[in-house]
N, C-alpha and C positions, 0 to 999 in steps of 0.2 A: 457329665465330669470333668474335674481339670484334666486336661492329660498326662499332668505327671502323678497326680494322684491317680488317676486311673493306671498307670503303666507300674507305680510302686504295687499296688494294689494286685497286680498280675503277678508280676513277681515274685511276691508273697503267698499267695497263692499256689504256684506252681513250684516254690521252692520248697512248700510244706506240705505237697500233694501226700507223698508216702504216709509220716507221721500224724495229720491231720486226720486220714482214712483210720489210722490205727486207733488213734484214741477214740473218734467218732464209733466205731466198732466195738470197742469196750463198754461204752457208754449206751450202746445199744442192747448190748448184751445184760448189762444192770437194770436199766429201763424195763427191761421184760420181764423181769422179778417182780417187777414192783405191784401191790405196796409190799415194800421188804421186810414189814412185819408179820404177814404172811407166810412167811418160809420158818419164822421163826418157833423151838419148841414151846409147848406149856410153860416149861420150865422159865427159858428164856423171855416169854414175854410177862410171864408172871413179875418177873426180875425188874423189865421194864417198866411195866405200872406199879410196881407197890405201892411206892409215896405218895399216887395217885389217891383226887377224891372218889367216891364213887362213881359218879357221874362220868367222869373222865376216864377210870376204867370200864363202864360199859360202852362207852365210844371205841375206846382201843380195842376191844374185843371184836368189832367187825371191821371191814375193812373199806367202809364207802364213804368215811370221813378221814380229815386231814390230820395228820401230825406232824405240827409246825417247831423243829429244831429252833433254839436259839443259841446262837453262837456270840459271845459278846466279851469285848475286851475290856469291861470297867475297870476302874478303878479310879478312887476319891482322890491321890494325888494328882492326877494327870486331869487340868483343867477339862479337857475337850471331850476327856471321857467318864468323868463325874456326872453328867446330867443321864450317864444310861442307867444309873442305879434304879431309876423309875421305871425304864422301857418294859422289863418282862413283865411286870404286874396289868399293864396298860396292854402288852401282846395279850396275855393268858386272855384278859375280859374282851378280847375285841374277838377272840378267834371262838371263845366260849359261845360269843354272838353270833356265829355262823356256823355253831353246830361242831366246833372242831377242838381240838385239840392243841395246846403249845407247851412247850418241854423244854426248860434251860439245859441244852444238852451239852455246855461245857463254856470254861473260860480259858482267855489264853492271856499273855503277857502283855503288858503294853508301855512300855519304855518312853520318857521323855526325851527327845534330843536336847530339849532347851534347858531342862534340867543338868544332861551329864555332859553338855559340850564342855571340854578342857578337864574333864574327870577322867578317872580309871574306866567308868563306868561304860565311858563312849565306845569302849572297846569293845564291847557286846552291842551295839546297836544293829549290826550289818546281820550277825548271827540270830538277833530274835527276831529275824521274818521268819526265816526256816525255821525257827521254834515254833512261832504262830501258826505257822502252815502245818507242822506237824501236829498241835494243840487242835486245830481246828478239825484234820483228819479222825484224831480220836476221837472226839465227840462225836463225828458223823458216821462213825464205825458201827454205832450199835443195831444198825440198822431197824431202828424204830422210826424212821420219819419217811414223810413224803414232801417235805419245800423245808427250805430252808430260809431263815433271817439272818444275816452278819451285822453285829452293831460294834464299828470298829471308823478310826477316821484317821489316826495319825500315822505317821513316817513310816514304817516298818509294816505296820498293823492290817492296812486297806490291802497292800501287796501281800502279805502272809493268809489273812483271809480268804484270799481269791484264789492265790494257789493252792492250798489246803481243799477249799470246797470244789475246785475243777477235778478233784479225783474222787468227787460225786458231784458231776455233772450233769449227772441225770435226774437231778432234783432241780425245779426251780429253785431260784436265789432271789432275795432283794435285799441290797447293805441298805442298812437305816442311817442315815446321816443323825446328828445331834445338832448341828449348825454352830455358828462361831458367835464368841462372847460378844458383846455391844462394846464399839469404837471407845476405845479410852483417850488418854494422853495424845495429842496430833503425833505423826510422825517426826515432825518438824522439831518439834516441840525435846523428844525424845534422843534428836539428833543433836540438838544442841546441849543438853544436858551430858550425853554421853562425852562429845567435843571437851567441856568444861571439867569434867573429871580427867580426862585424857593429859590433858593440860595443867592439874595440879589447883587451877583453882576453884574446885569442891568438894567435899569430902563423900566417903563412904554412901553416908546415912541420906544426904538427899541425892545419890544416885540409886541406891534402893528404893525410896520413894517416889523416883520418876519411873524405874522399870515396873513397880507396884501399881502404878496409875495406868500403866499399858496392857500389864497382863493382870487382870482385876477381878474375873468372875471366871464362874463357871462356862465353858463355852471354849473353840478352837481359838487359838490366838488369828490374829486378824490379817496379818501379813502373809503373801501368797508364796509361801511357801509348800512343802513337800507334804503337809497335811492337805491344805487347801485345795492343791494341786489334786490329790488324790478325789478330793469329793466332786473337782470339776467334772475332770478324766471319767469318772465312773457315771455321773449323771450322762457324759457325752455318749457313752457306751451304752443307753438305755437300761441302765440296772439298778437307780434308785427312780421314785416316782418324780416326774416331770418338776422342774424345777425346786427342787426339793432340797440342795446342798447348801444354801448359805439364808434357813429361815434361823432364827435366833433361838436358843434353846431356852424350855422356862414358859414358852409363848400357848396360846392356844391354836396356834394354827401348826406349830411344829407338833402338840401332840394328836391333833387330828390327821396330820399325816402319817405319823407312828399305826395307827389305827388304822386307815386305809390302806398301808402297805401291810399289814398284818390280812387284814381282807383278801387285798390282791391275791398275794403268793398263794394263798389256798383257792382262790379261782383257778391260778395257773396247777394245782397241784393234780396230778393223775384221779384220783377219787372224786373230782370235780369235773373229769373229763379234758382236764390238760393233757398237752402231749410235748410242751419243749421243756426242757431245761438249759440249766445256766450254760453247759455247754453247747448249746445251739447258740446261746447268744453270742457269747464269746467266740465269735468267729474272726475272718482275715480282714473283712469290711470294718468290724466295729473296732478291732485291735489299730486298723489305720486311722477310724475317727480319733480314738484317743490321743493318736501320735500328733493330729494333725492340732486339736486343740490343745494339746500342751505347748508343741511350738507359736501358735499364735497369739496366745495368753503369756509367753516365756514363761513357764512352769518349770516346776525344779528339775533342775541338774540329775537329780536323783534316777528320775523316772528312765535313763537313757539305759539305766540296770532292772530295774525292776517291772517296768512295762514288757521287755526282753521276757524276762522271769515268768511273769504272769501267760504272756502268750506261748511260751514253751510247755506251760503245764496246759495248756489245751491243744497240743500238737503243731501251732504255728511256731516258725521259725524266722526272726527278725532281725536285721543287725542294725549298727551304726549306721550302715552306705542308707538305710532306708531312712534313716532319720535327717541325715546328711541331704539327700536329694529331696524330702519334702521342704526341709527348712529354706531350703533356697526358690520353693515356688509360692509358696503361702506367705501373707503379708503378717504384719504384728499389728495386732487390733486392742491390747490393752495396755494400762499403765497402772500397775497394783503395787502397793510397795513390796520389795525392795526396787521395783522397776519404774515408781512413781512415788509421789505423796501418801495417795489413797489407798485404804484400804480393802478387802472382800465386801465389806459392809456397803461402801460407795459403788463396789461393782453391782452389787446387786440390786442397790437404790436404781443405778442407771439404766437395768434391763437383765445384767446377767448372763446367767447360762443360755435362758431361752430366746433371748434377742441373740446373743452369739451364732447360738445354733441357727436359727431362722438367717441370719447373714450369711454363714457357712455354708448351708444349703443351697441359697440364691446362686452364690458364686460357686458352685459345683467342687466345693472343697471338702464336704461331706458326703459318704455315701446315706440315701435315704432308704434303701432296700435293705434293711436288718432287721431282726428281730428284737424287741425290747420286750420289759417287764408288763408295758400296757398295752402290748400288738406289734402288728408288723408297720414297720414306718417310721422313722425316727422324727419327721414334721411333729410329730406328736409333743415331741417336748421342745417345741415354740411356745409353751404356754407357761404361766406364772401361775403357781397356787393362792386362792383368797378363799377367806370363809365369808360366806353370805348368810345373813340369820342362821349361824353354827353350823352352816351346813359348806361340807368341800368343794370348791369347784372349782375348774382351769381355765383362763382367759389368754387370748393371745396377747404375746409380750407386746411391749409397747414399739409404735411404731417407729420411733426415733429415739436415741439415747437420751438419757435427760445428764449425762457427763460425757459429752463426746473426747475429752482431755483422759479418760478412763477407761471408757469402751467405745469405741468407732465402728463404724460400718465396714462392710470388705470393700465396697466400690474406692471408699476413702479412708483408706487404715492409717493408723500412726507412721509405719515404717511398710516399705513395701517387702522386705524380709524379716525372716521370722529367728528364732531362734529358743533355746532353755534359759532357764535363771542367771547363771552367773553372768553370762555373755550379754545377756539382755541387762542387767543391773550397770553394765559398764557403759553399755551404749545412752542408761538412762543419762548418767551424769555426765555426757559428752556435749 
């Protein structure tokens, strides 16, 4: 391991020793009661599956098959979350194919900073994270479930989903991305139109047309803001399927990944012999991996507060000194808008998160000895998913970046030191 990454990790472990043990003890007590629905009275259980079809009721009467909780931040105003409309049916069908059940456990708010910027609603943005965490906890509080699938992408939503579900960290949990929209109006052209509008040379109609060509379809906005930082960090923590963060919505590969995520979370469940939950996977090393990934990619400055909160929900204490020390030791390896002109689709095409993970592992900048949703060892995330004859397979990340000016190697980085979004955006225009 790189000596600075190793030293920061050890310091976090020592600082968190008491709070982390308290968290693990609480999760251990809850895990010992699994499957939780075995503790429910007959009346409780009858309420819990009253709306199910007879086959699912018959399955849930016994404790040897998994019941998967779906917690979703779907709404059809927010482009990143609109694709989630169809995910529950895909998940239910995949669960039934495994002889298990999936129930929509609850929905959470999902506000868009892109809509509320400069509006009074923006004052609710940070508060929404804690509301989402509470909503997630309410959804999981019924003690009906053996595993969790979290459907969310954007700014405060993924942190809220993680914070809430970590209170039920004895349950195996997979976050399910929906992917970015295809690339729209090139960023240079968008900047040109905005400049013309600022100079009074074009009107609002022309500006709206340009913005509509940039944000144009279902899927996450393609710039590297908080939403896409969420997706990259979650994947580096091993809480997505490998290489799944930036696969576009509405594609056969995207649906195949959602089916596979369902099957995998069922394999991880206690009725199927699984022993590890979300709280086991979100440990000090995986948190440090997330911080390193944030810094080397120039990700969202918002995560200097969000990942501290996520870590604390798992009994891990992180502070800004940890970010500062890591930023001086790790390189800058990406230029993704607004830190460059290309977007997350270009990053994914260049090799994406799997290439980045392999490079950082080879440089000793990420911990490999972590638990992930596909097993032990982060090296499994240096793979990219593909469909071969309609079968989902994973292949090694490309040996070379297809776009070195967007995604570099660790040996020849774009800059020798790294940092979060606003600072990196300033450097990008120097």
